[in-house]
N, C-alpha and C positions, 0 to 999 in steps of 0.2 A: 481594291480589285473588284471589277464588275463580274468577272467570270466565276462560276461556282467552282470551288476548290474540292477536289476528291483525292482520296488515298487509295493506292492499290499495292497490296503487299506481294512480293514476288513478281513485280511488274516488268522485269527486263527480259523474260523468256517465256517460250511456250504459250500457254493460254493467257497468262498474265500480260505478255507483251501484246498479244492481240487485243485484250481488253483495254490496255493503255492506249494503243493506236486508235481504237474506236472512240474512246472518250475524247481524245485530242481532236478527232475529226468533228465531233459534235460541239466543240468550243468549250469544253471543260478545261480548267487548269489542273494538271495531274501531278501529285506528289508521288513518285515512283520509289517505293521501298525496294531494296535489294540487299544481297549478302555476298554475291559473287562479283568480284571485280572485273574479271574478263567479260562476263555477260554484260556488265554495265558499260564497258568501253565499246563493245560491239553494238549495244543498244544506241549509244550516242551517235555512232557513225551512221546508223540506219534511219534515225529519226531527224527530219528537217524542221518539223514544227517545234518551236522553242517554247511553248506554253507548258513546260514541265520542270520539275526539280528532282534530282535524284537524291535520295536519303538512305544512307547505309545503316542498317540496324538488324541485329539478329533477334528475331521475335521471340526466341525462346528465353532471352535474358531480359528481365523486367527493367533493369536499369537502362538498357539501351532503348527499350521501348518508351520509357519515360523521357529520355532526352529527345527522342523523336517527336513526342507529343509537345514538349516545351518549345522546340524550334518551330513547329507548325503553329502553335498558338501565338508565339511571338510575332511571327511574320504575317500569319493570315487570320488569326483570332479563332475562326471556326472552319469546319469542313461540312460540306453537303452530303458527301457519300463516302462510305468505307467499304472497299472490296477486300475481303479476306480471301486471297487466292494462294498465298505462299503454302507449299506443301512438298513432301518427299515420298518416294516409295522405296521399300527394301523388301522385295517379295521372297518369301521362303515358306515352306510348310511350317506348321506350328512346332512339329517335332524337331526340325532342324534350325529353327529361328532362336537366336540368342535372346537373352533377357535385354540386352543393350540395344538390339535391333528393334525389339518391340517398343522399348521406352523412347527411342529416338523419334520413331514415326509419330508416336502419341505426342511427344514434346513439341514437335514442329507443327503438325497438323491440327491437333486439337487444343493443346495448351497454348500454343502460339496464337491461335484464333481468339482464345479467351484473353490472353495477355494484351493483345492489341485492342480488342473491343472494350474490355473493362477500362483500360487506360484512356482511351480517346473518347469514350462515350459522352463525357461532360462537355466535349467541344464539337459534337456533332449537332448541327442546327436542328431546331424544332421543325418537324415535317421533312426531316432528311431521310436518308436511305442507308441501310446496311445490307450487303449482299454477300453471302458466304458460299464459296465454292466447295461443294462436297463432291460425290462420285456416285455413280450407279452402284458401285461396289458396296457402298454404305447402306443401300437399300436391299440388294439381293445377296450380298456376300460373293466371294470369289475364291477359287482354289489358290492357296499360296499367299493370301492376303489378310490373315487374321488381324495383323496390326493395322494395315491400311484401311480395311473395311471398318474396323472398330473406330478408328479415328474419324472416319467420314460419316458413320452412323451418328457418332457423337456430335458432330457438327450439325447434323439435321435436328437432333433433339435440342441442342443449344439454341438453334434457330427458333424453334417453336416456343421455347420458354422465353427467350429474350423478347420476341415479338410481343408477348403479353406484357412485359414489363415496360416496353418503350411506347406502347400504343398511346398512353396518356400525353406523350409529347408529340404525337403524330408521326413518329419515325416508324417506317415500315422495315421489317426484317424478313428477308427470304433467302432461300438457298437454291443453287443450281447443281444439278447431279449429271455431270457429263458421262457419256458412255465412252467408247473407244475412239480417242481423238488423234489425228494425224500430228504428232509432235516428235521431238527427238527421242522421247522415251519409247514410243511405239515403233520408231524406225529401227530401234535396237533389238526388237523381238525377232526371234528366229522366223524366217520367211514362212516356212510350212505352218508354224503355229499361228502366225498372223493370218494367213489365208483361211485357216480353220475358223478363226474367231470372226473374220469378215463374213463367212457363210452363215453365221448365227444371226447376223444383222439383217432384218427384214428389208431395209433399203439397199442392202448389199454393198455398202461402202463405209469407209471410216468417216467420222465427223471432222469438221475443220475448226481450228480455233475461233475463226470468225463467227461460227455458229453460236459459240459460247458468249462471244463478245456482243453479238447482236441482242442476246437475251438480257445481258447486263444493261445495254443501252435502253432497252424497253422498261426494265424494272426500275431504272433510275429516273424515268421520265414521268411527267404528270399523268400520263395515260395509264400508269400502274398505281396511282395514289390509293387505290382501294384494295390492293393485293398485298396481304401480309401473311407471315406464318406458312408460306407455301414452299414446296420444293418442286422445281421444274426439271423434269427429265428431258435431257437432250441426248439421245441415244440411237436414233434411227429405228426405234422399235425393239431395241435389244432387251432381253431379260436373261441374266446369267443363269 
């Protein structure tokens, strides 16, 4: 296969879907990891480009990630780019949050990123790319997000350390920290609360998933070959 092969975790919905679509438009062959069957079916109906393959795997389960790696290696040998996008939110104050709710967010967002990266690192090409989707919440913190902010801050620290380890192979590792992005999650926020949040954004509007996808395309390109260990804030100027 002449096309560069990439893997996007959580690539069938929200920001992940926008990233997948952008990569397809740029001519990459995209391995799209997912866990939700309904989202995968909806994705297939929306995407006319056939340069992708859906691969179901729970990134919190190491055996499933190993199977995903084995199937990728058998069919494509190596990948050029890994986008660690999969993540969840369970917002509550620390006082009301259960131990299980804290653990679940850490397991998916942070440990899932580690599971996938550690497992696939050996099949990422020299001079390849790793892009981790963090959050502005991991930089500044946010009310009701001790679990989510901790996981996303961990991803930033993970990015910084991993970039030092992979530099000898020419692999760049960067993170993107989105602000408030117009997705199904934000559409479920109470209208009055959402309006107050938008007023805090200097640009006066929500971000679009394509804003994040465009940054992924840039960081994956040769134009970003000298950028590593960086966290790019895409938040309209927002500081929590």
